[in-house]
C-alpha positions as CSV (number, residue, x, y, z in Angstrom):
1,M,-1.1,-6.9,-31.8
2,S,-4.5,-6.4,-30.1
3,T,-2.8,-6.1,-26.7
4,V,-0.6,-3.2,-28.0
5,F,-3.7,-1.5,-29.5
6,T,-5.6,-1.9,-26.3
7,A,-2.7,-0.4,-24.3
8,R,-2.4,2.5,-26.6
9,R,-6.1,3.1,-26.5
10,S,-6.2,2.9,-22.7
11,R,-3.3,5.3,-22.1
12,P,-5.2,8.5,-23.0
13,L,-8.1,7.2,-20.8
14,R,-5.7,6.8,-17.8
15,I,-4.3,10.3,-18.4
16,V,-7.8,11.8,-18.4
17,L,-8.8,9.9,-15.2
18,T,-5.6,11.0,-13.5
19,L,-6.3,14.7,-14.4
20,V,-9.9,14.3,-13.2
21,V,-8.7,12.8,-9.9
22,A,-6.1,15.5,-9.5
23,V,-8.6,18.3,-10.0
24,A,-11.0,16.7,-7.6
25,L,-8.4,16.4,-4.9
26,I,-7.3,20.1,-5.4
27,A,-10.9,21.3,-5.2
28,A,-12.1,18.9,-2.4
29,P,-10.8,20.9,0.7
30,L,-12.5,24.0,-0.6
31,V,-16.0,22.5,-0.5
32,L,-15.7,19.8,2.2
33,P,-16.3,20.5,5.9
34,A,-13.4,20.6,8.3
35,F,-14.0,17.1,9.7
36,A,-14.0,15.5,6.2
37,N,-10.7,17.3,5.4
38,Q,-9.1,16.1,8.6
39,T,-10.3,12.5,7.8
40,L,-8.7,12.7,4.3
41,V,-5.6,14.1,5.8
42,R,-5.2,11.2,8.2
43,I,-5.8,8.7,5.4
44,G,-2.9,10.3,3.5
45,V,-0.7,10.0,6.6
46,Y,-1.2,6.3,7.1
47,A,-1.3,5.5,3.4
48,V,2.3,6.6,3.3
49,A,3.1,4.4,6.3
50,V,1.3,1.4,4.7
51,L,3.1,2.1,1.4
52,G,6.5,1.7,3.1
53,L,5.3,-1.5,4.8
54,N,4.1,-2.8,1.5
55,I,7.5,-2.3,-0.1
56,I,9.2,-4.5,2.4
57,M,6.4,-7.1,3.0
58,G,4.2,-7.0,-0.1
59,Y,6.9,-6.6,-2.8
60,T,10.0,-8.1,-1.1
61,G,8.3,-10.8,1.0
62,Q,10.1,-9.9,4.2
63,V,8.5,-9.6,7.7
64,N,8.3,-6.2,9.3
65,L,6.2,-5.8,12.4
66,G,7.9,-2.6,13.6
67,Q,6.9,0.0,11.0
68,I,5.1,2.2,13.5
69,F,8.5,2.7,15.3
70,F,9.7,4.7,12.3
71,V,6.5,6.6,12.1
72,G,6.9,7.6,15.7
73,L,10.6,8.4,15.2
74,G,9.7,10.7,12.3
75,A,7.1,12.4,14.4
76,Y,9.5,13.0,17.3
77,V,12.2,14.4,15.1
78,T,9.7,16.7,13.5
79,A,8.4,17.9,16.9
80,Y,11.9,18.5,18.2
81,G,13.0,20.4,15.0
82,V,9.9,22.6,15.1
83,K,10.5,23.4,18.8
84,Q,14.1,24.4,17.9
85,G,12.8,26.7,15.2
86,W,14.5,24.9,12.3
87,N,13.4,25.4,8.7
88,I,10.5,23.1,8.0
89,L,12.1,21.7,4.8
90,L,15.2,20.8,6.9
91,V,12.9,19.2,9.5
92,F,11.2,17.0,6.9
93,F,14.6,16.0,5.4
94,L,15.9,15.0,8.9
95,A,12.7,13.1,9.7
96,C,13.2,11.0,6.6
97,V,16.9,10.6,6.8
98,I,17.2,9.8,10.5
99,A,14.4,7.2,10.2
100,G,16.2,5.8,7.1
101,I,19.6,5.6,8.9
102,V,18.1,3.8,11.9
103,G,16.3,1.4,9.5
104,L,19.5,0.8,7.6
105,L,21.4,-0.1,10.8
106,V,18.6,-2.5,11.8
107,A,18.5,-4.0,8.3
108,L,22.2,-4.6,8.2
109,A,21.8,-6.9,11.2
110,A,18.4,-8.3,10.6
111,A,18.5,-8.9,6.8
112,R,20.7,-12.0,7.2
113,L,18.1,-13.6,9.4
114,G,14.9,-15.1,8.2
115,G,11.5,-16.4,9.3
116,L,10.7,-15.8,13.0
117,A,14.2,-14.3,13.7
118,I,13.6,-11.2,11.7
119,A,10.1,-11.0,13.0
120,M,11.4,-10.9,16.6
121,V,13.9,-8.1,15.7
122,T,11.2,-5.9,14.2
123,I,8.8,-6.6,17.1
124,A,11.4,-5.4,19.4
125,L,11.5,-1.9,17.8
126,P,8.1,-0.6,19.2
127,I,8.5,-2.6,22.4
128,V,11.9,-0.8,23.1
129,G,10.7,2.5,21.6
130,V,7.9,3.1,24.1
131,P,10.0,3.1,27.3
132,L,12.9,4.8,25.5
133,A,10.5,7.7,24.5
134,K,9.4,8.0,28.1
135,R,13.0,8.2,29.4
136,L,14.3,10.7,27.0
137,D,11.9,13.4,28.3
138,E,14.3,16.2,27.3
139,F,13.7,15.4,23.6
140,T,10.4,13.6,23.7
141,G,8.5,15.2,26.5
142,G,8.4,11.9,28.4
143,S,5.0,10.3,29.1
144,Q,3.2,13.6,28.6
145,G,4.3,13.7,25.0
146,I,5.2,16.8,22.9
147,S,3.2,19.2,20.8
148,A,4.3,21.4,17.9
149,R,2.3,23.6,15.5
150,F,3.7,24.4,12.1
151,T,0.8,23.9,9.7
152,D,-1.3,27.0,10.5
153,A,-2.4,28.6,7.3
154,P,-0.6,31.8,6.4
155,E,-2.7,34.9,6.0
156,W,-1.7,35.4,2.3
157,S,-3.2,32.0,1.4
158,G,-6.8,32.9,2.5
159,L,-7.3,29.2,3.6
160,Y,-8.4,27.7,6.9
161,N,-6.0,25.5,8.8
162,D,-7.6,22.2,7.8
163,Q,-7.4,23.2,4.1
164,W,-3.8,24.2,4.4
165,Q,-2.9,20.9,6.2
166,F,-4.8,19.0,3.4
167,Y,-2.6,20.5,0.7
168,I,0.6,19.9,2.6
169,V,-0.3,16.2,3.2
170,L,-1.6,15.9,-0.4
171,L,1.8,17.2,-1.8
172,V,3.9,14.9,0.3
173,T,1.7,11.8,-0.2
174,A,1.5,12.3,-4.0
175,A,5.3,12.6,-4.1
176,A,5.7,9.4,-2.0
177,F,3.3,7.4,-4.1
178,L,5.0,8.5,-7.3
179,L,8.4,7.5,-6.0
180,G,7.1,4.2,-4.7
181,R,5.4,3.5,-8.0
182,N,8.6,4.2,-10.0
183,L,10.7,2.2,-7.6
184,V,8.6,-1.0,-7.8
185,R,8.2,-0.8,-11.6
186,G,11.9,-0.4,-12.3
187,K,14.9,-2.7,-11.9
188,Y,14.7,-2.5,-8.1
189,G,11.1,-3.7,-8.3
190,R,12.2,-6.7,-10.4
191,A,14.9,-7.4,-7.8
192,F,12.3,-7.3,-5.0
193,A,10.1,-9.7,-6.9
194,A,12.9,-12.1,-7.5
195,V,13.9,-12.2,-3.8
196,R,10.3,-12.6,-2.8
197,E,9.8,-15.6,-5.1
198,N,13.1,-17.5,-4.5
199,E,16.3,-16.1,-3.0
200,A,18.4,-18.9,-4.5
201,V,17.1,-18.2,-8.0
202,A,17.6,-14.5,-7.4
203,A,21.2,-15.0,-6.4
204,S,21.8,-17.1,-9.6
205,M,20.4,-14.2,-11.6
206,G,23.0,-11.8,-10.1
207,V,20.6,-10.2,-7.6
208,S,22.0,-10.1,-4.0
209,P,19.2,-11.1,-1.6
210,Y,21.0,-9.4,1.3
211,R,21.5,-6.0,-0.4
212,T,17.9,-6.1,-1.8
213,K,16.5,-6.8,1.7
214,V,18.6,-4.0,3.2
215,L,17.4,-1.6,0.5
216,A,13.8,-2.5,0.9
217,F,13.9,-2.1,4.7
218,T,15.7,1.2,4.4
219,V,13.2,2.6,1.9
220,A,10.3,1.4,4.1
221,S,11.9,3.2,7.0
222,I,12.2,6.4,5.0
223,F,8.5,6.3,4.1
224,G,7.8,5.7,7.8
225,G,9.7,8.8,8.7
226,A,7.8,10.8,6.1
227,S,4.5,9.5,7.5
228,G,5.7,10.6,11.0
229,F,6.2,14.1,9.7
230,L,2.8,14.1,8.2
231,Y,1.3,12.7,11.4
232,L,2.6,15.7,13.4
233,A,1.4,18.1,10.6
234,A,-2.1,16.6,11.0
235,V,-2.3,15.9,14.7
236,Q,0.3,18.4,16.0
237,Y,1.0,16.2,19.0
238,T,2.8,12.9,19.6
239,S,3.5,10.7,22.6
240,P,4.9,7.2,23.4
241,E,1.4,5.9,22.6
242,T,2.2,6.6,18.9
243,L,4.9,3.9,19.1
244,S,2.7,1.2,20.6
245,F,2.9,-2.3,19.1
246,G,-0.8,-2.5,18.6
247,H,-0.6,0.3,16.0
248,S,2.0,-1.7,14.2
249,I,-0.2,-4.7,13.9
250,S,-3.0,-2.5,12.7
251,L,-0.7,-1.3,9.9
252,V,0.0,-4.8,8.9
253,A,-3.7,-5.6,8.8
254,A,-4.4,-2.5,6.8
255,M,-1.7,-3.5,4.2
256,V,-3.3,-7.0,3.9
257,I,-6.8,-5.7,3.6
258,G,-5.9,-3.0,1.1
259,G,-3.8,-5.4,-1.0
260,A,-0.2,-6.7,-0.5
261,G,2.1,-5.9,-3.4
262,S,-0.1,-3.1,-4.7
263,I,0.4,0.7,-4.8
264,T,-3.3,1.3,-4.9
265,G,-3.8,-1.2,-2.2
266,S,-1.6,0.9,0.1
267,L,-4.0,3.8,-0.4
268,L,-7.0,1.6,0.4
269,G,-5.2,0.3,3.4
270,G,-4.8,3.8,4.7
271,A,-8.5,4.4,4.2
272,Y,-9.3,1.2,6.1
273,Y,-7.0,2.2,8.9
274,I,-9.0,5.5,9.4
275,F,-12.6,4.7,8.3
276,V,-13.3,1.4,10.1
277,P,-12.4,2.7,13.7
278,Q,-14.4,5.8,13.1
279,L,-17.5,3.8,12.0
280,T,-17.3,1.3,14.8
281,N,-16.6,3.9,17.4
282,A,-19.7,5.7,16.3
283,I,-21.8,2.5,16.7
284,D,-20.1,0.9,19.7
285,P,-16.5,1.5,20.8
286,N,-16.4,-2.0,22.3
287,F,-17.1,-3.5,18.9
288,T,-14.0,-2.0,17.2
289,T,-11.6,-4.9,17.8
290,V,-14.1,-7.6,16.9
291,S,-15.1,-5.8,13.7
292,Q,-11.5,-5.4,12.6
293,G,-10.8,-9.0,13.1
294,A,-14.0,-10.0,11.2
295,I,-13.1,-7.8,8.3
296,L,-9.6,-9.2,8.2
297,L,-10.9,-12.8,8.1
298,A,-13.5,-12.0,5.5
299,V,-10.9,-10.4,3.2
300,L,-8.4,-13.3,3.7
301,F,-11.1,-15.9,2.7
302,L,-13.1,-14.0,0.0
303,L,-10.5,-11.6,-1.4
304,P,-7.0,-13.0,-0.8
305,G,-5.6,-10.2,-3.0
306,G,-7.1,-7.5,-0.8
307,L,-9.7,-4.9,-1.6
308,V,-7.7,-3.9,-4.7
309,S,-8.6,-7.3,-6.3
310,L,-12.4,-6.7,-5.8
311,P,-13.0,-5.5,-9.4
312,R,-11.1,-8.5,-10.9
313,V,-13.1,-10.9,-8.8
314,L,-16.4,-9.2,-9.8
315,R,-15.5,-9.4,-13.5
316,R,-14.6,-13.1,-13.1
317,L,-18.0,-13.8,-11.4
318,T,-19.9,-11.8,-14.0
319,R,-18.1,-13.8,-16.8
320,R,-19.0,-17.1,-15.2
321,S,-22.7,-16.1,-14.9
322,T,-22.9,-15.1,-18.5
323,I,-21.7,-18.6,-19.7
324,R,-24.8,-20.7,-19.6
325,P,-24.3,-24.5,-19.8
326,E,-26.2,-26.5,-22.4
327,P,-29.2,-28.6,-21.3
328,A,-28.3,-32.2,-20.6
329,N,-31.2,-33.5,-22.9
330,S,-30.5,-31.2,-25.8
331,P,-30.4,-33.0,-29.2
332,Q,-27.0,-33.3,-30.6
333,T,-26.4,-32.6,-34.3
334,P,-24.8,-35.5,-36.2
335,P,-21.2,-34.8,-37.4
336,A,-21.0,-33.7,-40.9
337,H,-19.4,-36.0,-43.5
338,R,-15.8,-35.1,-44.0
339,P,-14.9,-34.7,-47.7
340,V,-11.9,-36.5,-49.1
341,P,-9.7,-35.0,-51.8
342,D,-10.4,-35.8,-55.4
343,D,-8.7,-38.9,-56.6
344,G,-8.2,-37.5,-60.1
345,L,-10.4,-40.0,-61.8
346,G,-14.0,-38.8,-61.7
347,G,-13.3,-35.1,-61.0
348,H,-15.7,-35.1,-58.1
349,E,-15.1,-35.3,-54.3
350,K,-16.1,-38.5,-52.6
351,T,-17.4,-38.9,-49.1
352,E,-15.5,-40.8,-46.6
353,R,-18.5,-43.2,-46.1
354,Q,-20.7,-44.6,-48.9
355,D,-24.0,-46.4,-48.7
356,G,-23.3,-49.1,-51.2
357,P,-20.4,-51.0,-52.7
């Protein structure tokens, strides 16, 4: 009963906090400098990519080391569509759908595998993607890459380019996170969790592990394509370097550090992906890789649930510190005599132990 009361009481609070955050995000680009807006935009770009990776790895428990391939694919599709003068909504749709179709084809073959086998298949995606992007120079611009501008602020908006880009990325990122939240909290999310825990038990419950893996991989690929669209909206340029395997490993590390199996952790992972390299590059560029490895190890040992679990760990530590153990030499009070029920003779209760006969 108290749990239901607490949930009802906290619901208005969550609504108020959501409205406050929404108003703050809408007002932020109007008061922040251009560099801050660009930083927040890139966090949104990679938060969507980490969200897709989290669905397949964090929620379904499957290995995917090639998420950056779908990000690059979405970016190339977006650049090509913009160059051809296609409608921007059509370009966004194609970036998501083409990435989803490629992910579906890969999943149909790879989902039957397990362990290292599926890891090798996903590793091959960025490894093959880089030389393929260099060879298809008619569509990708080859080694020089391709640039496309489509996020310049229109005159009627009265906004600067960085502000207009912020609102575009905010809209798509909010929609992606809302869809991801509804997905993992519904019946598909329960199927993902069942497959992650035990595939044999999931099959006995009527959940097909193969179909669930294919669905999760396809959804992750679609989110990767959406992230690629946002990447080109923010950077306005892409090249084969976007598909490099090192970026894919960085996405996996960002997911683990933010929090595997957590929607909020995906957002924290996107922030980590952008903030840490910026801070370390400002101090010493040679220190970037070492610092990222040190942060990853620290999180794995101290916060196995990722940064999203930090409030829970702090509450646990605070609760332990408030519980003070009793001193070892403190006097113990003797146990009270336990009364026995009236025997019906004297009308008074007797104690269990008497001094005399």
